[in-house]
Each structure stands twice: as C-alpha cells, then as structure tokens.
N, C-alpha and C positions, 0 to 999 in steps of 0.2 A: 819190217818189210815196207819199202817205200812204194810209191805209186807205179814207177817204171817196172819194178819186179812183178807187181801184180798184173800189169799189162802183158808182160812176156809170158807169164803163166797162162793167162787166158788165151793168148795166141797159140801156144803149144797145145793146149787142150783142144782148140778148134782143129788144129792140124792132125792131132791124134785121131779125133773123131772122123775126119775126112779120110785119113789113111786106113782106118779100120773098115769104113764102108767099102773102100776100093779093094782092100784085101779080101773081104768076105765075098764080094762079087766075083773076084778072080778065082777064088777057091771053089765056088759053087756053080759057076756058069761055064759051059764048054767054051773052048777056044773059038773065038770068031773074030777074025782080024778087023772085019768092018766094024763090028761092035766094039772091039778094042780101040779101034781108031776113034770112033765116036766118043767112047768113054774117056780116052786120053784127051780128046778135044774139049769135052765137058770138064774134065779134070783141070785142064790148063785154064779154061775159062774161070772155073771156080777158084783156082789158085790166084789168077789175076784179080778176081774180085776180092779174094781174101787179102791179097797184097794191098789192093786199094783200100780195103776196109781197115787193114792194119795201119796203113799210112794215115788214113783219116783219123783213126783212133789215136795214133801217135801225135798227129798234129793237134788234135783236140786236147790230149793230155799236156802237150807242150804249152798250148794256150792257157789251159787251166793252171799249169805250173807258173807261167809268167804272171797270170792274174793273182795267184797266191803269193808270188814274190812281191808283186806290187802292193797287195793288201798287207803283206808282212812289213814292207817298207813304211806304208802309211801308219800301221799300228806302232812300229818302232818310233816313228816321228811323233805320233800322238803321245806315246809313253814318255818320250823325252820332254815333250812340251808340258805334260802333266807333272813330271818331276821338276821341271824348271819353275812351274807355277807353285809347287809345294815349297820351293826354296824362297824364303822372304828376300825381297829386294827393296831398295829405297822407293821405287815408284809405288809398289803395292802398299808400303807403309804410309806413304804420303796420301794415297787414295783412301786408306783406312782412316787416317786422321781427318781427311776432308769429309768423309762420310759421318764420322763422329761429330764434327763441327756442324754439318748440315742437320743432323738429328737434334743437336742441342739448339740450333737456330729454330728448328721447327717447334721444339718444345717452348722456346721463348716466345715464338710467334703465337702459339696457342694461348700462352699466358697473357700476352698483350691483347689478343682478341677478346679474352674473357674480361680483361680490365676495361677495354673500350666498350664492351657491352654494358658492364656495370656503370661506367661513366655516362653512357647514353641513357640508362635508366635514371641515374641521378639527375642528368640534365633535364629529362622529361619531368621529374618531380619538381626541380627548381623552376622550370618553365611554368608548370601548373601553379606553383606558389606565387610566381611573379605575376601571372595572370590574375590570381586572386587579389594580390596587392594592388594591381592596376585597377581592378574593379572597385576595391575599397578607396583607392585614391580618387577615382572618378566620382564615387559617391561623396567623398569629402569635398572635392572641388565643387560638386553640385550644391552641397550644403553651404559651402563658403560663398558660392555665387548667390544663392538665395539670401544668405546673411548679408552679403554686400549690397544686394538689392534692397533688403530691409533697412540696411544702414543708410543707403542713399535716400530712401523714402523718409527715414527718421530725420536725416539731415535736412531734407526738404521741409519736413514739418517743423523742424527746429528753426530753420531760416524764416519760414512763414510766421512762426510764433514770435520770432525776434522782430519781424516787420510789424506784426500786430502790436507788440509791446512798444516799439518805437512810435507807432501811430497813436497808441493810447497815451504815451508820454507827451506827444505833441498836443493831443486833445486836452490833457491835463494842463499843459503849459498855456494853451489857448484859453482854457477856463480861468486859470490864474490871472492871465492878462486881462480877461474880460471882467473878472471880479475886481481886480485892481482899478480898472477903468471906471467901473460902476461906483466903487468906493470913492474915487476922486470926484466923480460927478456928485455923489451924495454929500461929500464934504464941502464941495464948492457951492451947492444949493443951500446948505445949512448956513454957510458963512454969508451968503447973499441975503438971507432972511426972506426968502421967497415963499413959496407955497408950502414950505415944510419939508420934511425928509422925503427923499425919493426912494421908493421900494422897487427893487428889480423884480420884474415878472419873468418867471422861467419860460424859456422858449419851448414850443411843442416839438414832439418827436417827428423827424422827417425821414421817411424811408422811400427811396425811389430806385429806378433802374435806368441805365443809360440807353437811350433809344436811337442815338445817332452820334457818329464820331467823324470829325473832319480836322485832321492835323492836331493842333493843340486845343481844339474847341469841341465841346460835347453838349448834347441836349439830354434832358431827363424828362420822365413822363409825369411829373407832378409840378404844380405851380403855386401861386399865391394862396389858392384855396386850401392847400395842405401846410401852409406856414412858411413857404419859401420866400425869402426877401432878397432884394438886390444888395450885393456886397457880402452876402453870407458865404462862408467857407465850409464846404461839405467834404466828407471823407469818401473816397472811392476805394472799394475793396473787391477782391475776387476770391471766393472761398475764405481761406485764412490768410491771404496775401494782401498786403497794402499796396495799392496802385498809385495813389496820389491824391491831390486836393482838387476840387472843382469850385472855383470862385465864380459866384453867380453874377452875370452881367445884365441879363435881360430876364424879366419874369412876366409870364402871362397867367391867366387864371388857372389853366390846367397843365402848363408845361413851363420849363425854364431852360436857359442856356447860359454857358459860362466858359471860362478859360481854365485849362488844366495846368496846375503849378505843382512844383516839387514832385515831378513824375518819377516813380520807381519802376513801373512796368508800363508797357504800351496799353492804354485803355482799349476796351472792346465793347461792342454792343452786348448788353446783358449784364455788365458789371453793376454791382450794387452801390448805391449812394445813400449816405446817412449823415446826420449831424451829431450822432452820439454812438460811438462804438461800444460803449459799456452797456447799452440797453439792448 
C-alpha cells in the first residue's frame, strides 16, 4: 500500500465520521428547517474545510513524494558513484602507486634523518677530539717556543763564549808576542855584554770600569797607581761578551783614557776592563 492509498483511506474515514454525525443528528432531532439550514451551512463549511485540508494534505504528500524522488535520485547517483569508485581505474591505480612511493620516501627520509643525527653526534665527537688535539698542539707549540727561546739563549751564550775564546786567543797571542819580544831583548842584552841577563817582571792585575765614552774614546776609573801604563792594551768585556780593546793614550794617578780598537760591540759606561781575562 503506497502513501496515496493511505491518504485516500484517511479522507474516507473522515468523511464517514462526518456523515455519521450528520445522520445521527437527523435521526434524533425533530425537523427544523432553520436548524437544518444552519446545519447544512455548517456542513458545507466543514466540507470546504475538509476539501482544503485534503488539498493541503495532498499537496504536502506531493511535496514529500517529490522530496523522496529527489532523495532517491541522489541515492541512486551516490550508489552509482560508489560503484564507479569500487571499479579500479588508471587514475586510482596511479594514485595508489604515488601513495606507496610517498610512503617509501617518508621511510627513506626517516632513515636519512637518523643517519644525519648519527653523523651529527660523530661530528661532535670529532670536534671534541679536534679541540683536544688543538690544545695538545698549542701546548707543544708553547714548549717548542720555550725550547726555541732556550735555544736562542744557548746560541747567545755560545756566541759570547766564542767571543771570549777569541779574546783569550788574542790575549795568548799578545802574550806570545810579548814573550818573544822579551826574549829578543834578553838575547840582545846578553850579546852586548851589558849588565847581564834581563829578567821580565810580570805585570800586575788591572781591573777597571769604563766611566765615560765618547765615540772611539773611553775613560776608565783606574790609573798609574793601579799599574796602568801608556801604550798598554786592555780588554773590554761585558758579562761574557768581548767588546774590544782599549789602547791607553793618557794616564793619570787615578784614571786613564785611550782609544777603542778592534771593536766587536759598542762600548758603554759600566763595561769591565782588564789586562788578563784568565784571572
């Protein structure tokens, strides 16, 4: 039974009920035309209302039917679309493959991220080791620097020692020359038959300090009272470094002055002067 049949049955029931009411009233109430007229008028009004109601119900049912038909059409369209979706097509296959590739790429990306993280940790470890090596290298460089400084100082000491050795060699040479000169004088005196053999008297130790310097001339703080004589050649030294010779030109009782010869370094006030570096 469809909806339209149900509507018709409902309308018939309403009409039967109305007719039953009218029939009962007619059978039980005495004839009264005025009342009958009013009743017929009311009946007509009710019938009109029923007709309008029936029309409204019919229109409502028609609208519902149209709505149901539209819903049915939509459902059929959705059903067809679902059926079409269930059927594999190239586009869906391609999309599926792309999704699989994207999933594989995501997996690969995750692996790469893990590898990058591991490489970062390894780089941090290598950086730490490199910093340690840099510290060790800096320490070694510092030690090498100190060793180089010590080497420079040792070279300086060696150079000063070489200068002292050269000065001592010169002093020995001067002594040899002096001895040879004295021997010649002694031989000459013996040959002449003079006063007999000449005996060399050793010279006293001279130790002085330079008190003034002007160009190649210098003054010392000792003189004839300490054994300094004119023409004497004294050694000038500073610490372990040989500076040069001071040839005495002028001698007083307490000071002397002379010319600097064979200069190795620039003389300065305070440099030491002696006639014997071995003592």
